[in-house]
Biopython code that builds the backbone (N, CA, C, O; Angstrom):
import numpy as np
from Bio.PDB.StructureBuilder import StructureBuilder

atoms = [
    (1, "UNK", "N", (129.016, -62.303, 8.218)),
    (1, "UNK", "CA", (129.503, -63.568, 8.990)),
    (1, "UNK", "C", (130.311, -64.807, 7.862)),
    (1, "UNK", "O", (131.110, -65.647, 8.276)),
    (2, "UNK", "N", (129.887, -64.671, 6.414)),
    (2, "UNK", "CA", (130.490, -65.678, 5.929)),
    (2, "UNK", "C", (132.019, -65.191, 5.192)),
    (2, "UNK", "O", (132.830, -65.947, 4.658)),
    (3, "UNK", "N", (132.109, -63.871, 5.329)),
    (3, "UNK", "CA", (133.611, -63.446, 5.096)),
    (3, "UNK", "C", (134.262, -63.815, 6.280)),
    (3, "UNK", "O", (135.359, -64.365, 6.183)),
    (4, "UNK", "N", (133.677, -63.566, 7.595)),
    (4, "UNK", "CA", (134.747, -63.864, 8.590)),
    (4, "UNK", "C", (134.841, -65.357, 9.081)),
    (4, "UNK", "O", (135.364, -65.614, 10.165)),
    (5, "UNK", "N", (134.411, -66.174, 8.400)),
    (5, "UNK", "CA", (134.982, -67.406, 8.103)),
    (5, "UNK", "C", (136.223, -67.847, 7.792)),
    (5, "UNK", "O", (136.762, -68.875, 8.201)),
    (6, "UNK", "N", (136.749, -66.852, 6.892)),
    (6, "UNK", "CA", (138.226, -66.848, 6.765)),
    (6, "UNK", "C", (139.302, -66.332, 7.594)),
    (6, "UNK", "O", (140.476, -66.393, 7.230)),
    (7, "UNK", "N", (138.877, -65.752, 8.861)),
    (7, "UNK", "CA", (139.849, -65.517, 10.035)),
    (7, "UNK", "C", (139.990, -66.996, 10.677)),
    (7, "UNK", "O", (141.183, -67.281, 10.570)),
    (8, "UNK", "N", (139.426, -67.862, 11.182)),
    (8, "UNK", "CA", (140.152, -68.971, 11.597)),
    (8, "UNK", "C", (140.958, -69.932, 10.625)),
    (8, "UNK", "O", (141.889, -70.680, 10.923)),
    (9, "UNK", "N", (140.404, -69.739, 9.465)),
    (9, "UNK", "CA", (141.432, -70.572, 8.352)),
    (9, "UNK", "C", (142.735, -69.878, 8.340)),
    (9, "UNK", "O", (143.741, -70.547, 8.104)),
    (10, "UNK", "N", (142.819, -68.754, 8.542)),
    (10, "UNK", "CA", (144.026, -67.823, 8.395)),
    (10, "UNK", "C", (144.751, -68.406, 9.499)),
    (10, "UNK", "O", (145.792, -69.052, 9.378)),
    (11, "UNK", "N", (144.100, -68.127, 10.680)),
    (11, "UNK", "CA", (144.960, -68.725, 11.788)),
    (11, "UNK", "C", (145.134, -70.003, 11.958)),
    (11, "UNK", "O", (146.035, -70.177, 12.779)),
    (12, "UNK", "N", (144.631, -71.127, 11.512)),
    (12, "UNK", "CA", (145.159, -72.570, 11.028)),
    (12, "UNK", "C", (146.179, -72.462, 9.913)),
    (12, "UNK", "O", (146.885, -73.440, 9.670)),
    (13, "UNK", "N", (146.260, -71.757, 9.475)),
    (13, "UNK", "CA", (147.547, -71.722, 8.244)),
    (13, "UNK", "C", (148.597, -71.070, 9.093)),
    (13, "UNK", "O", (149.689, -71.634, 9.037)),
    (14, "UNK", "N", (148.532, -70.142, 9.773)),
    (14, "UNK", "CA", (149.718, -69.678, 10.781)),
    (14, "UNK", "C", (150.284, -70.534, 11.461)),
    (14, "UNK", "O", (151.493, -70.736, 11.352)),
    (15, "UNK", "N", (149.466, -71.236, 12.338)),
    (15, "UNK", "CA", (149.630, -72.400, 13.305)),
    (15, "UNK", "C", (150.450, -73.335, 12.505)),
    (15, "UNK", "O", (151.614, -73.541, 12.850)),
    (16, "UNK", "N", (149.874, -74.002, 11.319)),
    (16, "UNK", "CA", (150.693, -74.752, 10.549)),
    (16, "UNK", "C", (152.141, -74.382, 10.242)),
    (16, "UNK", "O", (153.127, -75.115, 10.323)),
    (17, "UNK", "N", (152.078, -73.130, 9.882)),
    (17, "UNK", "CA", (153.290, -73.171, 9.324)),
    (17, "UNK", "C", (154.353, -72.818, 10.324)),
    (17, "UNK", "O", (155.514, -72.814, 9.915)),
    (18, "UNK", "N", (154.087, -72.489, 11.718)),
    (18, "UNK", "CA", (154.927, -72.240, 12.644)),
    (18, "UNK", "C", (155.104, -73.670, 13.450)),
    (18, "UNK", "O", (155.662, -73.809, 14.538)),
    (19, "UNK", "N", (154.584, -74.542, 12.767)),
    (19, "UNK", "CA", (155.066, -76.101, 13.358)),
    (19, "UNK", "C", (154.213, -76.189, 15.091)),
    (19, "UNK", "O", (154.605, -76.773, 16.101)),
    (20, "UNK", "N", (153.088, -75.447, 14.894)),
    (20, "UNK", "CA", (152.316, -75.507, 16.024)),
    (20, "UNK", "C", (151.658, -76.806, 15.994)),
    (20, "UNK", "O", (151.807, -77.609, 15.073)),
    (21, "UNK", "N", (150.775, -77.038, 17.233)),
    (21, "UNK", "CA", (150.080, -78.617, 17.649)),
    (21, "UNK", "C", (148.987, -78.674, 16.608)),
    (21, "UNK", "O", (148.178, -77.772, 16.393)),
    (22, "UNK", "N", (149.057, -79.876, 15.966)),
    (22, "UNK", "CA", (148.035, -79.954, 14.933)),
    (22, "UNK", "C", (146.686, -80.206, 15.598)),
    (22, "UNK", "O", (145.671, -80.202, 14.901)),
    (23, "UNK", "N", (146.628, -80.405, 16.793)),
    (23, "UNK", "CA", (145.042, -80.667, 17.570)),
    (23, "UNK", "C", (144.589, -79.233, 17.627)),
    (23, "UNK", "O", (143.407, -78.890, 17.641)),
    (24, "UNK", "N", (145.696, -78.370, 17.661)),
    (24, "UNK", "CA", (144.974, -77.070, 17.727)),
    (24, "UNK", "C", (144.514, -76.239, 16.460)),
    (24, "UNK", "O", (143.628, -75.384, 16.436)),
    (25, "UNK", "N", (145.325, -76.687, 15.387)),
    (25, "UNK", "CA", (144.885, -76.366, 14.187)),
    (25, "UNK", "C", (143.334, -76.825, 13.561)),
    (25, "UNK", "O", (142.591, -76.087, 12.914)),
    (26, "UNK", "N", (143.086, -78.177, 13.924)),
    (26, "UNK", "CA", (141.920, -79.013, 13.414)),
    (26, "UNK", "C", (141.021, -78.961, 14.704)),
    (26, "UNK", "O", (139.816, -78.948, 14.452)),
    (27, "UNK", "N", (141.379, -78.928, 16.097)),
    (27, "UNK", "CA", (140.284, -78.877, 16.860)),
    (27, "UNK", "C", (139.586, -77.419, 17.296)),
    (27, "UNK", "O", (138.397, -77.163, 17.487)),
    (28, "UNK", "N", (140.720, -76.593, 17.379)),
    (28, "UNK", "CA", (140.282, -75.093, 17.703)),
    (28, "UNK", "C", (139.785, -74.376, 16.223)),
    (28, "UNK", "O", (138.625, -74.102, 15.918)),
    (29, "UNK", "N", (140.789, -74.198, 15.554)),
    (29, "UNK", "CA", (140.604, -73.317, 14.445)),
    (29, "UNK", "C", (139.456, -74.116, 13.284)),
    (29, "UNK", "O", (138.584, -73.515, 12.657)),
    (30, "UNK", "N", (139.718, -75.490, 13.220)),
    (30, "UNK", "CA", (139.049, -76.112, 12.041)),
    (30, "UNK", "C", (137.245, -76.260, 12.477)),
    (30, "UNK", "O", (136.253, -76.297, 11.750)),
    (31, "UNK", "N", (137.385, -76.314, 13.861)),
    (31, "UNK", "CA", (136.202, -76.556, 14.252)),
    (31, "UNK", "C", (135.334, -75.058, 14.339)),
    (31, "UNK", "O", (134.132, -75.086, 14.075)),
    (32, "UNK", "N", (135.917, -73.902, 14.678)),
    (32, "UNK", "CA", (135.598, -72.900, 14.493)),
    (32, "UNK", "C", (134.815, -72.614, 13.053)),
    (32, "UNK", "O", (133.597, -72.526, 12.897)),
    (33, "UNK", "N", (135.863, -72.493, 12.036)),
    (33, "UNK", "CA", (135.369, -72.230, 10.834)),
    (33, "UNK", "C", (134.236, -72.802, 10.286)),
    (33, "UNK", "O", (133.385, -72.255, 9.585)),
    (34, "UNK", "N", (134.315, -74.315, 10.786)),
    (34, "UNK", "CA", (133.124, -75.157, 10.353)),
    (34, "UNK", "C", (131.842, -74.373, 10.861)),
    (34, "UNK", "O", (130.903, -74.002, 10.157)),
    (35, "UNK", "N", (131.980, -74.212, 12.104)),
    (35, "UNK", "CA", (130.737, -74.051, 12.877)),
    (35, "UNK", "C", (130.131, -72.348, 12.492)),
    (35, "UNK", "O", (128.962, -71.982, 12.611)),
    (36, "UNK", "N", (131.212, -71.563, 12.051)),
    (36, "UNK", "CA", (130.839, -70.430, 11.167)),
    (36, "UNK", "C", (130.281, -70.730, 9.856)),
    (36, "UNK", "O", (129.181, -70.238, 9.607)),
    (37, "UNK", "N", (130.851, -71.454, 8.973)),
    (37, "UNK", "CA", (130.361, -71.979, 7.973)),
    (37, "UNK", "C", (128.825, -72.110, 7.911)),
    (37, "UNK", "O", (128.066, -71.472, 7.182)),
    (38, "UNK", "N", (128.453, -73.247, 8.991)),
    (38, "UNK", "CA", (127.142, -73.840, 8.900)),
    (38, "UNK", "C", (126.095, -72.377, 9.264)),
    (38, "UNK", "O", (125.008, -72.123, 8.745)),
    (39, "UNK", "N", (126.887, -71.512, 10.387)),
    (39, "UNK", "CA", (125.619, -70.713, 10.710)),
    (39, "UNK", "C", (125.673, -69.909, 9.607)),
    (39, "UNK", "O", (124.570, -69.495, 9.252)),
    (40, "UNK", "N", (126.822, -69.476, 8.804)),
    (40, "UNK", "CA", (126.455, -68.506, 7.669)),
    (40, "UNK", "C", (125.571, -69.226, 6.553)),
    (40, "UNK", "O", (124.852, -68.442, 5.933)),
    (41, "UNK", "N", (125.498, -70.344, 6.239)),
    (41, "UNK", "CA", (124.557, -70.895, 5.284)),
    (41, "UNK", "C", (123.134, -70.782, 5.618)),
    (41, "UNK", "O", (122.189, -70.491, 4.885)),
    (42, "UNK", "N", (123.165, -71.084, 6.941)),
    (42, "UNK", "CA", (121.608, -70.895, 8.040)),
    (42, "UNK", "C", (121.311, -69.459, 7.606)),
    (42, "UNK", "O", (120.383, -69.282, 6.817)),
    (43, "UNK", "N", (121.969, -68.496, 8.020)),
    (43, "UNK", "CA", (121.757, -67.165, 7.767)),
    (43, "UNK", "C", (121.147, -67.045, 6.112)),
    (43, "UNK", "O", (120.013, -66.621, 5.888)),
    (44, "UNK", "N", (121.672, -67.291, 5.506)),
    (44, "UNK", "CA", (121.818, -67.001, 3.910)),
    (44, "UNK", "C", (120.241, -67.539, 3.471)),
    (44, "UNK", "O", (119.393, -66.924, 2.823)),
    (45, "UNK", "N", (120.173, -68.842, 4.035)),
    (45, "UNK", "CA", (119.120, -69.755, 3.702)),
    (45, "UNK", "C", (117.491, -69.179, 4.272)),
    (45, "UNK", "O", (116.385, -69.369, 3.767)),
    (46, "UNK", "N", (117.860, -68.471, 5.430)),
    (46, "UNK", "CA", (116.598, -68.103, 5.927)),
    (46, "UNK", "C", (116.058, -66.429, 5.453)),
    (46, "UNK", "O", (114.967, -66.002, 5.833)),
]
sb = StructureBuilder()
sb.init_structure("model")
sb.init_model(0)
sb.init_chain("A")
sb.init_seg("    ")
for serial, (resi, resn, name, xyz) in enumerate(atoms, 1):
    if name == "N":
        sb.init_residue(resn, " ", resi, " ")
    sb.init_atom(name, np.array(xyz, "f"), 0.0, 1.0, " ", f" {name:<3s}", serial, name[0])
structure = sb.get_structure()
């Protein structure tokens, strides 16, 4: 799960480099990466 957190980060970089909307970068991909990171930490602690 922790390794899969890199996927939305990579997607965000692709959208940024193609001059996509910054709201999509931070709102969609950034939020997804943050939630996945939080879930990964909880799974590692459990």
